[in-house]
BALO-522983 format. One record per atom (N, C-alpha, C): residue in one letter; y, x, z; atom name; chain. Coordinates in steps of 0.001 Angstrom, whole numbers. Example, Ala and Ser with C-alpha at 12.3 -4.5 7.8 and 13.67 -1.06 7.14 Angstrom:
BEGIN
NODE residuo      py      px      pz atomo cadena
NODE       A   -5690   13190    7800     N      A
NODE       A   -4500   12300    7800    CA      A
NODE       A   -3300   13200    7800     C      A
NODE       S   -2250   12850    7080     N      A
NODE       S   -1060   13670    7140    CA      A
NODE       S      30   12900    7870     C      A
***
This chain:
BEGIN
NODE residuo      py      px      pz atomo cadena
NODE       M   -7557  -12779  -22386     N      A
NODE       M   -7762  -12677  -23813    CA      A
NODE       M   -9246  -12855  -24110     C      A
NODE       S   -9540  -13649  -25096     N      A
NODE       S  -10935  -13875  -25448    CA      A
NODE       S  -11347  -12957  -26589     C      A
NODE       I  -12635  -12935  -26832     N      A
NODE       I  -13181  -12111  -27901    CA      A
NODE       I  -14040  -13016  -28781     C      A
NODE       T  -14000  -12780  -30058     N      A
NODE       T  -14813  -13548  -30989    CA      A
NODE       T  -15807  -12613  -31650     C      A
NODE       L  -17068  -13005  -31629     N      A
NODE       L  -18121  -12222  -32258    CA      A
NODE       L  -18722  -13045  -33385     C      A
NODE       L  -18986  -12405  -34495     N      A
NODE       L  -19644  -13052  -35619    CA      A
NODE       L  -20991  -12378  -35804     C      A
NODE       H  -22054  -13146  -35614     N      A
NODE       H  -23411  -12634  -35796    CA      A
NODE       H  -23957  -13211  -37089     C      A
NODE       L  -24370  -12356  -37990     N      A
NODE       L  -25033  -12796  -39213    CA      A
NODE       L  -26519  -12545  -39022     C      A
NODE       I  -27286  -13616  -38944     N      A
NODE       I  -28700  -13515  -38617    CA      A
NODE       I  -29517  -14058  -39785     C      A
NODE       P  -30313  -13206  -40413     N      A
NODE       P  -31109  -13675  -41561    CA      A
NODE       P  -32256  -14581  -41107     C      A
NODE       K  -32703  -15451  -42004     N      A
NODE       K  -33850  -16307  -41700    CA      A
NODE       K  -35115  -15476  -41500     C      A
NODE       D  -35250  -14407  -42276     N      A
NODE       D  -36417  -13522  -42178    CA      A
NODE       D  -36145  -12485  -41095     C      A
NODE       P  -36878  -12518  -39966     N      A
NODE       P  -36603  -11580  -38874    CA      A
NODE       P  -36893  -10124  -39224     C      A
NODE       H  -37549   -9880  -40336     N      A
NODE       H  -37861   -8504  -40736    CA      A
NODE       H  -36879   -7963  -41773     C      A
NODE       F  -35927   -8802  -42205     N      A
NODE       F  -34960   -8384  -43214    CA      A
NODE       F  -33884   -7501  -42598     C      A
NODE       S  -33548   -6443  -43286     N      A
NODE       S  -32425   -5590  -42913    CA      A
NODE       S  -31714   -5213  -44208     C      A
NODE       P  -30421   -5502  -44312     N      A
NODE       P  -29719   -5218  -45567    CA      A
NODE       P  -29601   -3720  -45816     C      A
NODE       A  -29510   -3371  -47074     N      A
NODE       A  -29269   -1976  -47439    CA      A
NODE       A  -27900   -1568  -46910     C      A
NODE       S  -27721    -286  -46659     N      A
NODE       S  -26446     205  -46117    CA      A
NODE       S  -25269    -201  -46995     C      A
NODE       A  -25440    -117  -48306     N      A
NODE       A  -24348    -473  -49221    CA      A
NODE       A  -23972   -1948  -49076     C      A
NODE       A  -24964   -2811  -48914     N      A
NODE       A  -24692   -4241  -48751    CA      A
NODE       A  -23987   -4509  -47424     C      A
NODE       S  -24410   -3833  -46379     N      A
NODE       S  -23781   -3985  -45077    CA      A
NODE       S  -22326   -3519  -45114     C      A
NODE       E  -22087   -2394  -45752     N      A
NODE       E  -20717   -1881  -45873    CA      A
NODE       E  -19844   -2806  -46715     C      A
NODE       A  -20402   -3374  -47786     N      A
NODE       A  -19659   -4307  -48634    CA      A
NODE       A  -19290   -5567  -47849     C      A
NODE       A  -20211   -6062  -47038     N      A
NODE       A  -19938   -7247  -46224    CA      A
NODE       A  -18841   -6957  -45205     C      A
NODE       Q  -18886   -5784  -44607     N      A
NODE       Q  -17859   -5416  -43632    CA      A
NODE       Q  -16495   -5294  -44315     C      A
NODE       A  -16453   -4706  -45494     N      A
NODE       A  -15187   -4586  -46238    CA      A
NODE       A  -14635   -5967  -46584     C      A
NODE       Q  -15506   -6887  -46978     N      A
NODE       Q  -15077   -8254  -47300    CA      A
NODE       Q  -14513   -8946  -46068     C      A
NODE       L  -15163   -8770  -44923     N      A
NODE       L  -14676   -9361  -43682    CA      A
NODE       L  -13298   -8810  -43328     C      A
NODE       Q  -13099   -7518  -43504     N      A
NODE       Q  -11799   -6915  -43203    CA      A
NODE       Q  -10705   -7456  -44115     C      A
NODE       Q  -11055   -7815  -45351     N      A
NODE       Q  -10074   -8423  -46253    CA      A
NODE       Q   -9759   -9857  -45826     C      A
NODE       L  -10771  -10584  -45354     N      A
NODE       L  -10570  -11972  -44948    CA      A
NODE       L   -9817  -12090  -43623     C      A
NODE       V  -10066  -11154  -42704     N      A
NODE       V   -9455  -11191  -41375    CA      A
NODE       V   -8879   -9809  -41049     C      A
NODE       P   -7817   -9402  -41748     N      A
NODE       P   -7284   -8050  -41546    CA      A
NODE       P   -6616   -7850  -40187     C      A
NODE       E   -6230   -8945  -39536     N      A
NODE       E   -5500   -8820  -38274    CA      A
NODE       E   -6395   -8741  -37048     C      A
NODE       A   -7690   -8550  -37221     N      A
NODE       A   -8608   -8453  -36079    CA      A
NODE       A   -8162   -7303  -35181     C      A
NODE       L   -7791   -7629  -33970     N      A
NODE       L   -7193   -6642  -33062    CA      A
NODE       L   -8179   -5590  -32584     C      A
NODE       G   -9418   -5984  -32351     N      A
NODE       G  -10387   -5048  -31809    CA      A
NODE       G  -11116   -4249  -32862     C      A
NODE       G  -10809   -4513  -34113     N      A
NODE       G  -11514   -3817  -35167    CA      A
NODE       G  -12857   -4480  -35437     C      A
NODE       Y  -13722   -3731  -36066     N      A
NODE       Y  -15006   -4260  -36494    CA      A
NODE       Y  -16120   -3295  -36108     C      A
NODE       D  -17209   -3844  -35634     N      A
NODE       D  -18412   -3061  -35351    CA      A
NODE       D  -19568   -3734  -36069     C      A
NODE       V  -20454   -2935  -36620     N      A
NODE       V  -21641   -3466  -37288    CA      A
NODE       V  -22863   -2879  -36613     C      A
NODE       W  -23787   -3766  -36232     N      A
NODE       W  -25034   -3335  -35622    CA      A
NODE       W  -26180   -3804  -36483     C      A
NODE       D  -27114   -2947  -36724     N      A
NODE       D  -28355   -3318  -37380    CA      A
NODE       D  -29419   -3259  -36302     C      A
NODE       I  -29831   -4418  -35828     N      A
NODE       I  -30787   -4485  -34739    CA      A
NODE       I  -32177   -4636  -35340     C      A
NODE       P  -33032   -3629  -35207     N      A
NODE       P  -34359   -3726  -35808    CA      A
NODE       P  -35244   -4742  -35098     C      A
NODE       G  -36012   -5490  -35876     N      A
NODE       G  -36938   -6454  -35302    CA      A
NODE       G  -36236   -7671  -34743     C      A
NODE       A  -36944   -8436  -33962     N      A
NODE       A  -36406   -9641  -33346    CA      A
NODE       A  -35665   -9276  -32067     C      A
NODE       A  -34600   -9995  -31778     N      A
NODE       A  -33814   -9738  -30576    CA      A
NODE       A  -33226  -11049  -30068     C      A
NODE       F  -33013  -11133  -28774     N      A
NODE       F  -32287  -12251  -28189    CA      A
NODE       F  -30815  -11871  -28189     C      A
NODE       I  -29975  -12742  -28702     N      A
NODE       I  -28533  -12482  -28739    CA      A
NODE       I  -27866  -13518  -27850     C      A
NODE       D  -27243  -13059  -26786     N      A
NODE       D  -26612  -13935  -25808    CA      A
NODE       D  -25353  -14559  -26414     C      A
NODE       P  -25280  -15903  -26492     N      A
NODE       P  -24102  -16540  -27077    CA      A
NODE       P  -22959  -16725  -26087     C      A
NODE       G  -23121  -16264  -24861     N      A
NODE       G  -22060  -16416  -23869    CA      A
NODE       G  -21823  -17883  -23535     C      A
NODE       E  -20561  -18298  -23551     N      A
NODE       E  -20203  -19664  -23197    CA      A
NODE       E  -20615  -20690  -24250     C      A
NODE       N  -21025  -20257  -25404     N      A
NODE       N  -21361  -21185  -26483    CA      A
NODE       N  -22807  -21674  -26427     C      A
NODE       W  -23478  -21489  -25325     N      A
NODE       W  -24872  -21903  -25189    CA      A
NODE       W  -24966  -23422  -25246     C      A
NODE       C  -25885  -23914  -26054     N      A
NODE       C  -26074  -25371  -26145    CA      A
NODE       C  -27550  -25743  -26025     C      A
NODE       G  -28351  -24874  -25433     N      A
NODE       G  -29760  -25161  -25234    CA      A
NODE       G  -30627  -24582  -26333     C      A
NODE       V  -31937  -24743  -26169     N      A
NODE       V  -32867  -24222  -27169    CA      A
NODE       V  -34019  -25207  -27328     C      A
NODE       R  -34376  -25412  -28573     N      A
NODE       R  -35461  -26330  -28897    CA      A
NODE       R  -36431  -25642  -29837     C      A
NODE       C  -37676  -26064  -29788     N      A
NODE       C  -38703  -25542  -30679    CA      A
NODE       C  -38326  -25911  -32116     C      A
NODE       P  -38311  -24933  -33033     N      A
NODE       P  -37944  -25246  -34411    CA      A
NODE       P  -38998  -26076  -35144     C      A
NODE       V  -40204  -26169  -34578     N      A
NODE       V  -41277  -26933  -35225    CA      A
NODE       V  -41279  -28392  -34756     C      A
NODE       C  -41329  -28586  -33434     N      A
NODE       C  -41478  -29955  -32919    CA      A
NODE       C  -40218  -30511  -32269     C      A
NODE       G  -39222  -29670  -32008     N      A
NODE       G  -37979  -30137  -31410    CA      A
NODE       G  -38005  -30273  -29902     C      A
NODE       S  -39100  -29856  -29253     N      A
NODE       S  -39199  -29950  -27787    CA      A
NODE       S  -38207  -29000  -27119     C      A
NODE       D  -37718  -29408  -25944     N      A
NODE       D  -36843  -28560  -25143    CA      A
NODE       D  -37680  -27423  -24569     C      A
NODE       I  -37324  -26171  -24885     N      A
NODE       I  -38080  -25015  -24389    CA      A
NODE       I  -37172  -24068  -23596     C      A
NODE       E  -36149  -24653  -22962     N      A
NODE       E  -35201  -23829  -22225    CA      A
NODE       E  -35844  -23069  -21068     C      A
NODE       D  -36819  -23652  -20378     N      A
NODE       D  -37501  -22928  -19296    CA      A
NODE       D  -38191  -21681  -19842     C      A
NODE       W  -38914  -21839  -20949     N      A
NODE       W  -39570  -20691  -21575    CA      A
NODE       W  -38533  -19664  -22011     C      A
NODE       W  -37450  -20122  -22615     N      A
NODE       W  -36409  -19235  -23132    CA      A
NODE       W  -35812  -18391  -22013     C      A
NODE       G  -35513  -19024  -20897     N      A
NODE       G  -34945  -18283  -19772    CA      A
NODE       G  -35866  -17178  -19295     C      A
NODE       N  -37151  -17468  -19181     N      A
NODE       N  -38115  -16441  -18769    CA      A
NODE       N  -38222  -15337  -19816     C      A
NODE       A  -38222  -15708  -21097     N      A
NODE       A  -38312  -14711  -22160    CA      A
NODE       A  -37071  -13815  -22166     C      A
NODE       M  -35905  -14390  -21925     N      A
NODE       M  -34671  -13596  -21893    CA      A
NODE       M  -34688  -12602  -20738     C      A
NODE       D  -35294  -12985  -19644     N      A
NODE       D  -35360  -12089  -18477    CA      A
NODE       D  -36235  -10864  -18743     C      A
NODE       T  -37162  -10960  -19685     N      A
NODE       T  -38089   -9856  -19933    CA      A
NODE       T  -37708   -9008  -21142     C      A
NODE       R  -36652   -9374  -21883     N      A
NODE       R  -36249   -8649  -23091    CA      A
NODE       R  -34826   -8112  -22951     C      A
NODE       Q  -34519   -7114  -23795     N      A
NODE       Q  -33165   -6544  -23832    CA      A
NODE       Q  -32244   -7479  -24589     C      A
NODE       L  -31034   -7673  -24076     N      A
NODE       L  -30044   -8530  -24736    CA      A
NODE       L  -29058   -7705  -25541     C      A
NODE       F  -28559   -8282  -26617     N      A
NODE       F  -27526   -7629  -27436    CA      A
NODE       F  -26315   -8500  -27474     C      A
***
């Protein structure tokens, strides 16, 4: 059995929604997908974090110049906590 995770990541790495907004979004998701077998969990991760995409990895490129920075990314992931 597989698991599906939905990560909502704001463009601003310092943004964190108010509790009421987070709860409203979770309620809306439960209405859209009521049959989710595992239920729903909401995490508010403070600051910047690396989020492991599992099998959906398709590489990493610099958002400014488009260069392949996968070597740097791998080293950075080894030194930070994953979520």
